[in-house]
DODOVEX-784711 format. One record per residue (C-alpha): residue number from 0; y, x, z. Coordinates in Angstrom, 2 decimals, decimal comma. Example, Ala and Ser with C-alpha at 12.3 -4.5 7.8 and 13.67 -1.06 7.14 Angstrom:
+-----+---------+---------+---------+
| pos |       y |       x |       z |
+-----+---------+---------+---------+
|   0 |   -4,50 |   12,30 |    7,80 |
|   1 |   -1,06 |   13,67 |    7,14 |
+-----+---------+---------+---------+
//
This chain:
+-----+---------+---------+---------+
| pos |       y |       x |       z |
+-----+---------+---------+---------+
|   0 |   89,93 |  131,99 |  116,71 |
|   1 |   87,09 |  130,52 |  118,83 |
|   2 |   84,58 |  133,24 |  117,98 |
|   3 |   87,00 |  136,07 |  118,86 |
|   4 |   87,76 |  134,46 |  122,22 |
|   5 |   84,07 |  134,05 |  122,94 |
|   6 |   83,49 |  137,71 |  121,98 |
|   7 |   86,27 |  138,85 |  124,34 |
|   8 |   84,82 |  136,73 |  127,14 |
|   9 |   81,36 |  138,25 |  126,63 |
|  10 |   82,80 |  141,78 |  126,66 |
|  11 |   84,57 |  140,99 |  129,94 |
|  12 |   81,31 |  139,67 |  131,41 |
|  13 |   79,53 |  142,83 |  130,27 |
|  14 |   82,17 |  145,03 |  131,96 |
|  15 |   81,87 |  143,04 |  135,20 |
|  16 |   78,08 |  143,32 |  135,20 |
|  17 |   78,20 |  147,07 |  134,52 |
|  18 |   80,69 |  147,52 |  137,37 |
|  19 |   78,41 |  145,52 |  139,67 |
|  20 |   75,44 |  147,68 |  138,67 |
|  21 |   77,40 |  150,88 |  139,46 |
|  22 |   78,40 |  149,48 |  142,86 |
|  23 |   74,78 |  148,57 |  143,65 |
|  24 |   73,64 |  152,07 |  142,71 |
|  25 |   76,29 |  153,65 |  144,96 |
|  26 |   75,26 |  151,37 |  147,84 |
|  27 |   71,60 |  152,29 |  147,41 |
|  28 |   72,41 |  156,04 |  147,36 |
|  29 |   74,45 |  155,66 |  150,55 |
|  30 |   71,56 |  153,86 |  152,27 |
|  31 |   69,14 |  156,62 |  151,28 |
|  32 |   71,50 |  159,20 |  152,77 |
|  33 |   71,71 |  157,21 |  156,01 |
|  34 |   67,91 |  157,03 |  156,14 |
|  35 |   67,66 |  160,81 |  155,75 |
|  36 |   70,20 |  161,38 |  158,48 |
|  37 |   68,38 |  158,95 |  160,79 |
|  38 |   65,10 |  160,74 |  160,21 |
|  39 |   66,68 |  164,10 |  161,06 |
|  40 |   68,30 |  162,72 |  164,21 |
|  41 |   65,04 |  161,16 |  165,40 |
|  42 |   63,12 |  164,37 |  164,69 |
|  43 |   65,66 |  166,39 |  166,71 |
|  44 |   65,38 |  163,92 |  169,58 |
|  45 |   61,59 |  164,09 |  169,48 |
|  46 |   61,70 |  167,87 |  169,65 |
|  47 |   64,21 |  167,87 |  172,53 |
|  48 |   62,17 |  165,38 |  174,53 |
|  49 |   58,89 |  167,20 |  173,88 |
|  50 |   60,35 |  170,61 |  174,71 |
|  51 |   61,96 |  169,29 |  177,87 |
|  52 |   58,75 |  167,76 |  179,11 |
|  53 |   56,76 |  170,86 |  178,30 |
|  54 |   59,25 |  173,11 |  180,05 |
|  55 |   59,36 |  170,83 |  183,09 |
|  56 |   55,63 |  170,52 |  183,55 |
|  57 |   54,35 |  173,67 |  181,88 |
|  58 |   50,73 |  174,23 |  182,57 |
|  59 |   50,64 |  171,36 |  185,09 |
|  60 |   50,64 |  168,69 |  182,30 |
|  61 |   47,82 |  166,29 |  182,93 |
|  62 |   46,30 |  163,42 |  181,06 |
|  63 |   48,74 |  161,14 |  182,86 |
|  64 |   51,66 |  163,19 |  181,52 |
|  65 |   50,27 |  162,91 |  177,99 |
|  66 |   49,93 |  159,13 |  178,33 |
|  67 |   53,49 |  158,89 |  179,60 |
|  68 |   54,68 |  160,97 |  176,65 |
|  69 |   52,79 |  158,72 |  174,27 |
|  70 |   54,26 |  155,65 |  175,95 |
|  71 |   57,73 |  157,12 |  175,61 |
|  72 |   57,43 |  158,20 |  171,99 |
|  73 |   55,33 |  155,26 |  170,75 |
|  74 |   58,14 |  152,67 |  170,59 |
|  75 |   60,37 |  155,18 |  168,84 |
|  76 |   57,68 |  155,76 |  166,20 |
|  77 |   57,23 |  152,03 |  165,70 |
|  78 |   60,98 |  151,57 |  165,34 |
|  79 |   61,02 |  154,35 |  162,77 |
|  80 |   58,20 |  152,73 |  160,78 |
|  81 |   59,96 |  149,37 |  160,96 |
|  82 |   63,19 |  150,98 |  159,78 |
|  83 |   61,37 |  152,68 |  156,88 |
|  84 |   59,71 |  149,37 |  155,95 |
|  85 |   63,06 |  147,61 |  155,87 |
|  86 |   64,61 |  150,36 |  153,77 |
|  87 |   61,66 |  150,16 |  151,34 |
|  88 |   62,07 |  146,39 |  151,14 |
|  89 |   65,77 |  146,81 |  150,38 |
|  90 |   64,87 |  149,41 |  147,77 |
|  91 |   62,36 |  147,07 |  146,09 |
|  92 |   64,85 |  144,20 |  146,13 |
|  93 |   67,58 |  146,36 |  144,64 |
|  94 |   65,16 |  147,60 |  141,99 |
|  95 |   64,38 |  144,02 |  140,97 |
|  96 |   68,06 |  143,17 |  140,93 |
|  97 |   68,80 |  146,18 |  138,74 |
|  98 |   66,04 |  145,15 |  136,31 |
|  99 |   67,42 |  141,60 |  136,17 |
| 100 |   70,93 |  142,99 |  135,72 |
| 101 |   69,79 |  145,22 |  132,86 |
| 102 |   68,11 |  142,20 |  131,24 |
| 103 |   71,29 |  140,14 |  131,47 |
| 104 |   73,34 |  143,01 |  130,08 |
| 105 |   70,89 |  143,36 |  127,17 |
| 106 |   71,23 |  139,64 |  126,45 |
| 107 |   75,00 |  139,94 |  126,53 |
| 108 |   74,87 |  142,91 |  124,17 |
| 109 |   72,65 |  140,95 |  121,76 |
| 110 |   74,91 |  137,89 |  121,97 |
| 111 |   77,93 |  140,09 |  121,42 |
| 112 |   76,29 |  141,68 |  118,38 |
| 113 |   75,44 |  138,24 |  116,96 |
| 114 |   78,97 |  136,98 |  117,53 |
| 115 |   80,33 |  140,13 |  115,89 |
| 116 |   78,07 |  139,54 |  112,89 |
| 117 |   79,04 |  135,86 |  112,67 |
| 118 |   82,69 |  136,78 |  113,03 |
| 119 |   82,39 |  139,35 |  110,24 |
| 120 |   80,61 |  136,86 |  107,97 |
| 121 |   83,22 |  134,20 |  108,74 |
| 122 |   86,08 |  136,60 |  108,05 |
| 123 |   84,50 |  137,68 |  104,75 |
| 124 |   83,96 |  134,05 |  103,74 |
| 125 |   87,50 |  132,98 |  104,60 |
| 126 |   89,01 |  135,96 |  102,79 |
| 127 |   86,75 |  135,57 |   99,77 |
| 128 |   87,23 |  133,47 |   96,64 |
| 129 |   86,52 |  129,74 |   96,44 |
| 130 |   82,95 |  130,37 |   95,27 |
| 131 |   82,22 |  132,54 |   98,31 |
| 132 |   83,78 |  129,97 |  100,65 |
| 133 |   81,76 |  127,21 |   98,97 |
| 134 |   78,49 |  129,11 |   99,41 |
| 135 |   79,30 |  129,76 |  103,06 |
| 136 |   80,16 |  126,09 |  103,64 |
| 137 |   76,88 |  125,04 |  102,00 |
| 138 |   75,00 |  127,43 |  104,29 |
| 139 |   76,63 |  125,92 |  107,41 |
| 140 |   75,91 |  122,42 |  106,11 |
| 141 |   72,24 |  123,13 |  105,46 |
| 142 |   71,92 |  124,74 |  108,89 |
| 143 |   73,23 |  121,51 |  110,44 |
| 144 |   70,72 |  119,49 |  108,40 |
| 145 |   67,86 |  121,65 |  109,65 |
| 146 |   69,09 |  121,50 |  113,27 |
| 147 |   69,09 |  117,70 |  113,03 |
| 148 |   65,41 |  117,76 |  112,03 |
| 149 |   65,83 |  116,84 |  108,36 |
| 150 |   63,71 |  118,65 |  105,77 |
| 151 |   64,84 |  119,81 |  102,34 |
| 152 |   63,29 |  117,88 |   99,42 |
| 153 |   61,95 |  115,33 |  101,90 |
| 154 |   65,04 |  113,71 |  103,49 |
| 155 |   67,72 |  115,54 |  101,51 |
| 156 |   68,26 |  117,33 |   98,20 |
| 157 |   70,67 |  120,11 |   97,25 |
| 158 |   72,76 |  120,73 |   94,12 |
| 159 |   71,06 |  118,20 |   91,83 |
| 160 |   72,68 |  116,92 |   88,64 |
| 161 |   73,50 |  113,23 |   88,16 |
| 162 |   75,37 |  111,09 |   85,65 |
| 163 |   78,46 |  109,25 |   86,86 |
| 164 |   79,68 |  105,80 |   85,91 |
| 165 |   81,85 |  107,20 |   83,10 |
| 166 |   78,98 |  109,28 |   81,73 |
| 167 |   80,20 |  112,60 |   83,17 |
| 168 |   77,87 |  115,02 |   84,95 |
| 169 |   78,15 |  115,28 |   88,74 |
| 170 |   76,51 |  117,76 |   91,12 |
| 171 |   77,10 |  116,89 |   94,79 |
| 172 |   76,30 |  119,57 |   97,36 |
| 173 |   73,81 |  117,42 |   99,28 |
| 174 |   72,24 |  113,99 |   98,80 |
| 175 |   70,65 |  112,57 |  101,96 |
| 176 |   67,96 |  109,95 |  101,44 |
| 177 |   68,17 |  106,95 |  103,77 |
| 178 |   65,58 |  104,24 |  104,45 |
| 179 |   65,45 |  101,24 |  102,11 |
| 180 |   66,41 |  103,39 |   99,11 |
| 181 |   69,99 |  104,17 |  100,19 |
| 182 |   71,69 |  107,57 |   99,86 |
| 183 |   74,56 |  109,54 |  101,42 |
| 184 |   76,64 |  112,13 |   99,52 |
| 185 |   78,04 |  115,21 |  101,33 |
| 186 |   80,55 |  117,70 |   99,88 |
| 187 |   81,25 |  121,07 |  101,54 |
| 188 |   83,54 |  122,84 |   99,05 |
| 189 |   86,83 |  122,48 |  100,98 |
| 190 |   89,03 |  125,60 |  100,76 |
| 191 |   89,98 |  127,37 |  104,02 |
| 192 |   92,03 |  130,22 |  102,55 |
| 193 |   95,31 |  128,94 |  103,96 |
| 194 |   93,69 |  128,34 |  107,34 |
| 195 |   92,64 |  132,00 |  107,48 |
| 196 |   96,16 |  133,05 |  106,53 |
| 197 |   97,57 |  130,74 |  109,22 |
| 198 |   95,38 |  132,43 |  111,86 |
| 199 |   96,42 |  135,88 |  110,64 |
| 200 |  100,14 |  135,08 |  110,29 |
| 201 |  102,48 |  137,36 |  112,23 |
| 202 |  105,54 |  135,08 |  112,41 |
| 203 |  106,22 |  131,41 |  113,10 |
| 204 |  107,70 |  131,04 |  109,62 |
| 205 |  104,49 |  132,30 |  108,02 |
| 206 |  102,37 |  130,07 |  110,23 |
| 207 |  104,44 |  127,01 |  109,35 |
| 208 |  104,12 |  127,76 |  105,64 |
| 209 |  100,35 |  128,35 |  105,76 |
| 210 |   99,85 |  125,24 |  107,90 |
| 211 |  101,58 |  123,10 |  105,28 |
| 212 |   99,48 |  124,72 |  102,54 |
| 213 |   96,30 |  124,15 |  104,58 |
| 214 |   97,05 |  120,45 |  104,99 |
| 215 |   97,97 |  120,16 |  101,30 |
| 216 |   94,71 |  121,89 |  100,32 |
| 217 |   92,64 |  119,47 |  102,40 |
| 218 |   94,54 |  116,48 |  101,00 |
| 219 |   94,08 |  117,67 |   97,41 |
| 220 |   90,36 |  118,13 |   97,97 |
| 221 |   90,11 |  114,70 |   99,59 |
| 222 |   91,90 |  113,05 |   96,66 |
| 223 |   89,64 |  114,87 |   94,21 |
| 224 |   86,53 |  113,62 |   96,00 |
| 225 |   87,83 |  110,07 |   95,93 |
| 226 |   88,34 |  110,27 |   92,16 |
| 227 |   84,81 |  111,53 |   91,48 |
| 228 |   83,30 |  108,20 |   92,57 |
| 229 |   80,11 |  109,77 |   93,86 |
| 230 |   79,15 |  106,33 |   95,18 |
| 231 |   78,78 |  105,11 |   91,58 |
| 232 |   76,16 |  107,65 |   90,49 |
| 233 |   73,46 |  106,15 |   88,28 |
| 234 |   69,94 |  105,94 |   89,76 |
| 235 |   71,32 |  106,24 |   93,31 |
| 236 |   72,15 |  103,50 |   95,80 |
| 237 |   74,84 |  105,43 |   97,68 |
| 238 |   77,00 |  104,31 |  100,60 |
| 239 |   80,56 |  103,19 |   99,94 |
| 240 |   81,98 |  106,56 |  100,99 |
| 241 |   81,40 |  110,28 |  100,51 |
| 242 |   81,29 |  112,79 |  103,38 |
| 243 |   83,87 |  115,63 |  103,20 |
| 244 |   82,48 |  118,41 |  105,41 |
| 245 |   84,89 |  120,92 |  106,99 |
| 246 |   82,67 |  123,78 |  108,30 |
| 247 |   85,18 |  124,97 |  110,98 |
| 248 |   86,16 |  122,46 |  113,65 |
| 249 |   89,44 |  124,22 |  114,47 |
| 250 |   90,47 |  124,01 |  110,80 |
| 251 |   89,81 |  120,26 |  110,88 |
| 252 |   91,62 |  119,81 |  114,23 |
| 253 |   94,65 |  121,80 |  113,05 |
| 254 |   95,08 |  119,64 |  109,96 |
| 255 |   94,53 |  116,32 |  111,76 |
| 256 |   96,85 |  117,25 |  114,64 |
| 257 |   99,68 |  118,00 |  112,23 |
| 258 |   98,97 |  115,21 |  109,72 |
| 259 |   97,97 |  112,12 |  111,72 |
| 260 |   97,52 |  109,95 |  108,61 |
| 261 |   95,07 |  112,35 |  106,94 |
| 262 |   91,85 |  110,66 |  108,11 |
| 263 |   93,14 |  107,13 |  107,46 |
| 264 |   94,31 |  108,05 |  103,95 |
| 265 |   90,88 |  109,59 |  103,33 |
| 266 |   89,09 |  106,40 |  104,40 |
| 267 |   91,24 |  104,39 |  102,01 |
| 268 |   89,90 |  106,63 |   99,23 |
| 269 |   86,29 |  106,17 |  100,48 |
| 270 |   86,18 |  109,69 |  101,94 |
| 271 |   85,06 |  110,40 |  105,51 |
| 272 |   86,20 |  113,82 |  106,84 |
| 273 |   83,85 |  115,41 |  109,39 |
| 274 |   83,30 |  118,77 |  111,10 |
| 275 |   79,98 |  120,27 |  112,36 |
| 276 |   79,97 |  118,42 |  115,70 |
| 277 |   80,50 |  114,90 |  114,32 |
| 278 |   78,26 |  115,56 |  111,31 |
| 279 |   75,40 |  116,77 |  113,51 |
| 280 |   75,54 |  113,58 |  115,60 |
| 281 |   75,35 |  111,48 |  112,43 |
| 282 |   72,50 |  113,58 |  111,03 |
| 283 |   70,50 |  113,29 |  114,24 |
| 284 |   70,95 |  109,52 |  114,09 |
| 285 |   69,62 |  109,57 |  110,53 |
| 286 |   66,66 |  111,73 |  111,59 |
| 287 |   65,93 |  109,26 |  114,41 |
| 288 |   66,02 |  106,35 |  111,94 |
| 289 |   63,65 |  108,24 |  109,65 |
| 290 |   61,18 |  108,77 |  112,52 |
| 291 |   61,07 |  105,02 |  113,10 |
| 292 |   60,74 |  104,45 |  109,36 |
| 293 |   57,76 |  106,83 |  109,15 |
| 294 |   56,17 |  105,11 |  112,14 |
| 295 |   56,63 |  101,71 |  110,49 |
| 296 |   55,19 |  103,02 |  107,24 |
| 297 |   52,22 |  104,47 |  109,08 |
| 298 |   51,67 |  101,17 |  110,88 |
| 299 |   51,85 |   99,27 |  107,59 |
| 300 |   49,42 |  101,71 |  105,98 |
| 301 |   47,03 |  101,38 |  108,91 |
| 302 |   47,23 |   97,58 |  108,62 |
| 303 |   46,65 |   97,76 |  104,86 |
| 304 |   43,65 |  100,04 |  105,23 |
| 305 |   42,26 |   97,89 |  108,06 |
| 306 |   42,59 |   94,79 |  105,86 |
| 307 |   40,90 |   96,56 |  102,96 |
| 308 |   38,11 |   97,75 |  105,29 |
| 309 |   37,59 |   94,20 |  106,58 |
| 310 |   37,47 |   92,84 |  103,03 |
| 311 |   34,85 |   95,44 |  102,11 |
| 312 |   32,86 |   94,55 |  105,22 |
| 313 |   32,88 |   90,85 |  104,28 |
| 314 |   31,83 |   91,76 |  100,73 |
| 315 |   29,04 |   93,94 |  102,08 |
| 316 |   27,81 |   91,10 |  104,32 |
| 317 |   27,78 |   88,71 |  101,35 |
| 318 |   25,88 |   91,25 |   99,25 |
| 319 |   23,41 |   91,81 |  102,09 |
| 320 |   22,88 |   88,05 |  102,42 |
| 321 |   22,26 |   87,80 |   98,68 |
| 322 |   19,78 |   90,69 |   98,89 |
| 323 |   17,94 |   88,85 |  101,69 |
| 324 |   17,79 |   85,68 |   99,62 |
| 325 |   16,46 |   87,59 |   96,63 |
| 326 |   13,91 |   89,36 |   98,83 |
| 327 |   12,77 |   85,95 |  100,11 |
| 328 |   12,38 |   84,69 |   96,55 |
| 329 |   10,50 |   87,84 |   95,62 |
| 330 |    8,20 |   87,35 |   98,64 |
| 331 |    7,50 |   83,77 |   97,59 |
| 332 |    6,82 |   84,86 |   94,02 |
| 333 |    4,51 |   87,59 |   95,33 |
| 334 |    2,59 |   85,12 |   97,48 |
| 335 |    2,26 |   82,69 |   94,56 |
| 336 |    0,99 |   85,47 |   92,31 |
| 337 |   -1,46 |   86,62 |   94,96 |
| 338 |   -2,77 |   83,11 |   95,40 |
| 339 |   -3,39 |   82,87 |   91,68 |
| 340 |   -5,09 |   86,25 |   91,74 |
| 341 |   -7,41 |   85,99 |   94,72 |
| 342 |   -7,54 |   82,47 |   96,15 |
| 343 |   -8,72 |   79,03 |   95,05 |
| 344 |  -11,57 |   77,92 |   92,86 |
| 345 |  -11,87 |   80,00 |   89,69 |
| 346 |   -9,52 |   82,72 |   90,94 |
| 347 |   -9,10 |   85,84 |   88,82 |
| 348 |  -10,81 |   88,18 |   91,30 |
| 349 |  -13,98 |   86,01 |   91,36 |
| 350 |  -13,93 |   85,71 |   87,56 |
| 351 |  -13,57 |   89,49 |   87,13 |
| 352 |  -16,44 |   90,11 |   89,57 |
| 353 |  -18,70 |   87,73 |   87,63 |
| 354 |  -17,98 |   89,72 |   84,45 |
| 355 |  -19,01 |   92,93 |   86,25 |
| 356 |  -22,21 |   91,27 |   87,44 |
| 357 |  -23,10 |   90,38 |   83,84 |
| 358 |  -23,59 |   94,08 |   83,10 |
| 359 |  -20,16 |   95,46 |   82,38 |
| 360 |  -19,84 |   99,00 |   83,69 |
| 361 |  -16,14 |   99,58 |   84,52 |
| 362 |  -14,82 |  102,98 |   85,61 |
| 363 |  -13,21 |  101,43 |   88,68 |
| 364 |  -14,17 |   98,62 |   91,04 |
| 365 |  -12,25 |   96,16 |   93,17 |
| 366 |  -12,18 |   96,63 |   96,96 |
| 367 |  -15,02 |   94,80 |   98,75 |
| 368 |  -12,56 |   93,12 |  101,11 |
| 369 |  -10,66 |   91,62 |   98,17 |
| 370 |  -13,90 |   90,36 |   96,61 |
| 371 |  -15,10 |   88,82 |   99,90 |
| 372 |  -11,74 |   87,10 |  100,44 |
| 373 |  -11,83 |   85,69 |   96,90 |
| 374 |  -15,38 |   84,37 |   97,39 |
| 375 |  -14,47 |   82,76 |  100,71 |
| 376 |  -11,41 |   81,13 |   99,16 |
| 377 |  -13,53 |   79,72 |   96,31 |
| 378 |  -16,15 |   78,31 |   98,68 |
| 379 |  -13,54 |   76,75 |  100,98 |
+-----+---------+---------+---------+
//
């Protein structure tokens, strides 16, 4: 099976990396030993040179002799420091490489563990009953839907009940909503028991038998889907075909390779057989269409709200104009009332002031400016 081969390949990579790490460690140890030996050899040479010079000159060593000794030993010391620096650089580089190697090995171990887990889950599902296989197929299907960018209860629904054309109850695994009110039905309950037995068969005779049973199982499921008429569900505008999802590509390929008319016969019964790779491409296309649909809806909503805002603005301007007209009328009415009150011959202010002058003692009095204006208006 594909997962077992991938697991074996990862284990081989892990072994190669571990062998490389061991070789690098051995090389580093050897270099350290060489460095130690070089240090000892240089130290012995320094001692021999120093002793020889001291014995040759004895007490006659002068400052010139010391400078010559320094000149002789200086380049050797610099070479030693340079050698140590290079060894340290090699050590640092090898340390980084070992860290990177450990990281890669850790990733391989994690990937190997995940593949082992997936392999175990797959084996359990294939060896389980039809209900277990169905649940596993639904899980793989929903994972593909999520990978494509579709959201549950937004672009697709799971295990909902519907009424068929004949009145019977139907419960498709997944209904995908499409733009313009269309829908796509996906079924993932195909049995892979015989495929598992084919993979585990020990003889050619057993493999031939299980292969025939595997093809027959897929054909029976395909015929059953065609008879259900999912595309005639009430309250749904479904496509003219139903998707038959095979969760393992190798199971699909094995059946199609040994029954070349399988897919054509399925299409004649309005059934389209797919595996994860082809389904994912279709789902991503649907997700892309939905993104454009949401953008169009947003643009339409923006246009609608902009139109409504403009209409409100026009209404507000009309109301404001009407308020201005009413304010103008109120101003005119105010001026007319004021003229009657305080201007012209026999105006009310002058008449009220005459009453006060006759001896009436009111509690309040009119402003002098108002009285003067009324008198001037009367005399004019």
